[in-house]
N, C-alpha and C positions, 0 to 999 in steps of 0.2 A: 827512133830510140828503142832499144831492146830492153827487156826486163828479165832479170834472173831472180827467182823467188826461192828463198831458203826458209824452212821451218825448223825450229829447234825447241827442245824442252829440257829444262833442268829442274831438279828437285832439291829441296832443302828441309832439314828438320825444324827450321825456324817458322813460327806461326805466320800465316799469310798477311795479316794486317801489319805486323811488325816489319816484315820483309818489304812490303809495299811502301810503307812509310820511309824506311831507310833508303831503298833503291830508287824511289821515284820522288816522294815529297821532300825529302831532306838531302837528296844526292848532291845538290850544289855545294852544300857545306861539308858533307861527310867525305865524299870521294877525294877531294884535294888533300884532306887530312890523312886518308888511308894510303894513298899512292902519290905522295908529293914528288916522287922521282919521275912521274909521268904527267900528272895534271897539276898545273900551277893554280888555276882558278876557274870558276864557272860563274858568269854574271849575266843578269838579265840586261839586255840592251834596248829592248822594246817590249811593252806589254806589262801585264800584272801577274804572270805566272800561270795563267790559264791558256786555253786554246788561242793561237795567234801570237803568243809570246815568242820572241827571238832571244836565244841564249848564245853566248860566246864562251867556248872552252879554250883557255889558253894553256898550251902545252909547255912543260918545263924546258928551259933552254938546253940545247945539246941534243934534243930529239930530232927525228926526221921531220916532224910537223911543227908548225908554229901555232896554229889555231884551227878551230872548227866552229861553224855556226849551225844551229838547228832551230827549227820552228816546232812548237808544240801544236799538234793537230787535234788531239783529244785527251781529256783527263777526266776520268769518271771514278771518283773516290768510293762510291757505293758499290760499283761492279768491279772495282780493282782492275781497270784497264787504262792503258796509256798509249798514245800514238805520237810519234814525232818524225820529222824529216830532216835529215842532214842536207843543208842547202848550200853550204859554202865551206871552203877550206883548201889548204894546199894539197891535201891528199886527193881530193876530188879531181882537181885539174890534172895532176900527174897521172892519174889512172883512167882518164877519159870517162869519168862517172858524172852524170848530170845531177843525180840526187840519190839518196838512200832513204827509204821510209821503213819505219818500224812500227809494228802493232804488237803490244805486249799485254798478255792476260795472266793475272795471278789467280790461282785456285787453291783451295784447301785440299790437303790430302787426308785420307782416313786416319793417319797416325798423328794428326795435329800439325803437320808441317805444311810445306808449300810446293806447288808445281807452277813453274813460270814457262809459258809458251810464247815464243817470239816468232813472228812472221816478218821476214826482212825482204824488201824489194830493192834490188840494185838496178838502177835505171842508167843505162849506158848512153853516151853521146851518140848521135847518128853516125852510122858507118863504123862503129867500134864494137869490140867484144871485151867483156870483163873476164880477166883470167881467173881460173879456178884457184890459183895460189893466192891471189889478192883477196878473194872471198874467204878463204881459209884463214889467212892472216888476220882479217877483220874479225872473224868469229872468235879467234883465240884471244884477241885484245878485249872483246866484250866479255868473254868468259872469265878472263883475269879480273876484270872489275867486279863481276858478280861474285867470284870466289873471295875477293878481298872483303867485300861487304858481308858475305855469309860468315866468313871466319871471324870478323869483328863482332857480329851479333852473337855468335856462339860463345865467344870469349867474354862478352859483356852482356849478360842476360837482362840487365836493367835498361840497357840502351834502347830507346824507341819503343818501350813497352806500353806506353799509353798514347 
């Protein structure tokens, strides 16, 4: 199994606690409401929401994918870190990917906003290589979710404020 690691950083004027709450703690409810044309639902199928929990994301009909499952590896509300691994889904089989793990760290910026650093490890199946276009497409999808949440929080200053 080969691993390809990508590190990304995005910034936001939204305060770090608020962004963490919306993007991580309340994402299962918020994201299907913000992008219903892509995400139909997110549900816990095993666990209590902490490390070890398995979640299933159901994709809206008509899309290329039907579902994705991920496992929460780490959740630290005090240090604003979150880790999870994509463990199952039609996208993984089609692209010869064994799993994709994410380590996300939220930090405050001097202007009162946020910086979000994500380290992504794409683990390919033995004897295969993950194409650069596939990684770029996945990055763009993740960025679209981030931008949707960021725009919602900027347009709704009271949302997730406490």
